[in-house]
C-alpha positions as CSV (number, residue, x, y, z in Angstrom):
1,M,0.1,0.1,0.1
2,R,2.9,2.5,0.9
3,A,4.8,1.5,-2.1
4,T,1.7,2.4,-4.3
5,M,1.3,5.6,-2.7
6,I,4.6,6.8,-3.2
7,R,4.4,5.7,-6.9
8,R,1.3,7.9,-7.2
9,L,3.0,10.8,-5.5
10,S,6.2,10.4,-7.8
11,A,3.9,10.4,-10.8
12,L,2.0,13.7,-9.4
13,A,5.4,15.4,-8.9
14,L,6.5,14.4,-12.4
15,V,3.3,15.8,-13.8
16,A,3.7,19.2,-12.1
17,V,7.1,19.4,-13.2
18,L,6.4,18.7,-16.9
19,A,3.5,21.0,-16.7
20,A,5.4,24.1,-15.2
21,C,8.2,23.3,-17.5
22,G,5.6,23.5,-20.4
23,G,4.0,26.8,-19.1
24,N,7.3,28.6,-19.4
25,A,8.1,27.5,-22.9
26,T,8.1,29.9,-25.8
27,V,6.8,28.5,-28.9
28,P,8.9,30.1,-31.9
29,E,6.7,31.9,-34.5
30,N,6.5,30.9,-38.0
31,H,7.9,33.6,-40.7
32,F,6.6,34.0,-44.3
33,Y,8.8,35.7,-47.0
34,R,7.6,36.5,-50.6
35,L,9.8,37.5,-53.6
36,E,9.3,41.1,-55.2
37,V,11.1,41.4,-58.4
38,T,10.9,45.0,-59.5
39,P,9.4,45.1,-63.1
40,P,10.9,47.5,-65.9
41,E,9.9,51.1,-65.7
42,T,8.9,51.0,-69.2
43,P,8.0,48.5,-71.7
44,G,10.5,47.3,-74.5
45,K,10.2,46.0,-77.7
46,L,7.5,43.6,-78.8
47,L,9.6,40.4,-79.4
48,I,6.8,37.7,-79.5
49,P,3.7,38.6,-81.5
50,G,1.0,36.6,-79.8
51,V,0.7,34.5,-76.7
52,L,3.8,33.6,-74.4
53,E,2.8,30.9,-72.0
54,V,5.0,30.7,-68.7
55,D,4.7,27.3,-66.9
56,R,5.4,26.8,-63.5
57,L,9.4,26.2,-62.8
58,L,10.4,22.6,-61.7
59,A,12.3,21.8,-58.6
60,A,13.7,18.9,-56.9
61,G,14.3,17.7,-53.3
62,E,13.9,20.7,-50.6
63,L,13.1,23.3,-53.3
64,T,9.9,21.8,-53.7
65,Q,8.9,22.7,-50.2
66,R,8.4,26.3,-48.7
67,S,11.1,26.1,-46.0
68,I,13.9,28.6,-46.9
69,V,17.1,26.3,-47.7
70,Y,20.8,26.9,-46.3
71,R,24.0,25.1,-46.3
72,R,27.3,25.6,-44.8
73,A,30.3,27.1,-46.7
74,D,32.6,24.4,-45.8
75,N,30.2,21.7,-46.8
76,P,28.5,22.4,-49.9
77,H,27.1,19.0,-50.5
78,Q,24.6,19.3,-47.3
79,L,21.4,21.2,-47.6
80,M,19.4,22.1,-44.6
81,A,16.1,23.9,-44.1
82,Y,15.1,26.4,-41.5
83,H,12.1,25.2,-39.4
84,Y,10.2,28.4,-38.9
85,H,11.2,30.5,-42.1
86,F,9.2,29.8,-44.9
87,W,8.5,31.2,-48.6
88,N,4.9,31.8,-49.0
89,E,4.6,29.7,-51.9
90,A,6.9,27.0,-53.2
91,P,9.8,28.5,-55.2
92,G,8.7,27.2,-58.5
93,V,5.4,28.9,-58.1
94,L,6.8,32.4,-56.8
95,L,9.3,32.7,-59.7
96,Q,6.9,31.7,-61.9
97,G,4.4,34.4,-60.8
98,E,7.5,37.0,-60.7
99,L,8.6,36.0,-64.3
100,I,5.1,36.6,-65.7
101,N,5.2,39.8,-64.2
102,Y,8.4,40.9,-65.4
103,L,7.7,39.7,-68.7
104,S,4.4,41.4,-69.0
105,A,5.8,44.6,-67.8
106,A,8.7,44.4,-70.2
107,G,6.1,44.2,-73.1
108,I,7.8,41.3,-74.9
109,A,4.7,39.5,-76.1
110,N,1.1,40.6,-76.7
111,K,-0.1,38.4,-73.8
112,V,1.8,36.5,-70.9
113,L,-0.2,33.8,-69.4
114,T,-0.1,30.7,-67.3
115,P,-1.2,27.2,-68.4
116,E,-4.2,27.4,-66.4
117,M,-5.6,30.1,-68.6
118,R,-6.1,27.6,-71.3
119,A,-5.1,30.0,-74.2
120,R,-3.5,28.9,-77.4
121,P,0.3,29.7,-77.0
122,D,2.4,30.8,-79.7
123,F,5.5,30.6,-77.6
124,A,6.2,28.8,-74.2
125,V,8.6,29.3,-71.4
126,T,9.5,26.3,-69.3
127,G,12.3,26.1,-66.6
128,R,13.8,24.5,-63.3
129,V,15.1,26.1,-60.1
130,E,18.3,24.5,-59.4
131,K,19.3,26.7,-56.4
132,L,17.7,29.1,-54.2
133,E,19.9,28.7,-50.9
134,R,21.8,30.8,-48.3
135,V,25.6,30.1,-47.8
136,I,26.4,30.5,-44.1
137,G,30.1,31.4,-43.5
138,G,32.4,33.8,-45.3
139,S,30.5,36.4,-46.9
140,N,27.3,34.8,-45.8
141,A,26.1,34.8,-49.6
142,G,22.9,33.9,-51.3
143,V,22.7,32.1,-54.7
144,I,20.1,31.7,-57.1
145,E,20.4,29.3,-60.3
146,M,17.6,29.0,-62.9
147,N,17.4,26.9,-66.2
148,L,15.1,28.9,-68.6
149,V,13.9,27.5,-72.0
150,L,11.9,29.4,-74.7
151,R,10.4,27.1,-77.4
152,R,8.3,28.1,-80.4
153,I,5.1,25.9,-80.3
154,N,4.3,25.4,-83.9
155,D,7.6,23.6,-85.0
156,G,8.9,23.1,-81.3
157,T,12.2,24.9,-82.1
158,V,14.0,25.9,-78.9
159,L,15.0,29.4,-79.1
160,V,16.7,30.1,-75.8
161,A,18.1,27.3,-73.4
162,K,20.3,28.5,-70.8
163,T,21.2,28.4,-67.1
164,Y,21.6,31.8,-65.1
165,T,23.4,31.8,-61.9
166,R,23.5,34.8,-59.6
167,E,25.5,35.1,-56.4
168,F,25.0,38.2,-53.9
169,T,26.2,39.4,-50.7
170,P,23.2,40.5,-48.3
171,K,23.3,43.9,-46.9
172,D,23.1,42.2,-43.3
173,D,22.7,38.8,-41.8
174,G,18.9,38.9,-41.3
175,L,16.7,36.8,-43.6
176,T,14.9,39.8,-45.0
177,A,18.0,41.5,-46.3
178,L,18.6,37.8,-47.9
179,V,15.2,37.7,-49.6
180,K,15.5,41.2,-50.8
181,G,19.0,40.0,-52.3
182,F,17.2,36.9,-53.9
183,S,14.4,39.3,-55.6
184,A,17.4,41.7,-56.9
185,A,19.0,38.7,-58.3
186,A,15.8,37.2,-59.9
187,R,15.4,40.6,-61.7
188,D,19.0,40.3,-62.8
189,I,18.2,37.0,-64.5
190,F,15.1,38.0,-65.9
191,K,16.7,40.8,-67.8
192,A,19.4,38.8,-69.0
193,F,16.8,36.2,-70.4
194,V,14.9,39.1,-72.3
195,N,18.1,39.9,-73.6
196,D,18.7,36.5,-74.7
197,I,15.3,36.2,-76.4
198,A,15.8,39.5,-78.3
199,A,19.2,38.0,-79.6
200,Q,17.5,35.1,-81.0
201,I,14.1,36.5,-82.6
């Protein structure tokens, strides 16, 4: 009887300790980020008469998820993901949306649409996000790498197929500065893509 009472008291004491610990614990907040690529101030030359369709950019591994990815400078082969810092959408969707906005503002086609609009496209842009990661250590750089392809629909001719890579150093160590750096680097890639289209059409 006495042994049973001791076990019960011990169990109650353990519950009280756990409750006290849980009551003082602070649950980290989730943080969400979005890319905001500044569009061209004025439209450029019309390069594509008709409809340009921009598909969702493909990705693999951690880049299919919303967590912001990082690696250490001394270990480029291991990718890790933040637990409480997320993109507001998966990177392939984010970059698709920003690319559509940029190409529309650049005025390179009569219409720039997604496949969901079910229009009959004359040209199509496809691509893949290869890197969108923070590098911890050294200059704490950010790296973005995308493969972008422009194809003419009627004959399947590939006009542009290129991998674009940009590396930058954020203004500070915060993730907001990192995201702003990604936005500026993506803009530079989109501008280079438009220039490559102009060179081929």
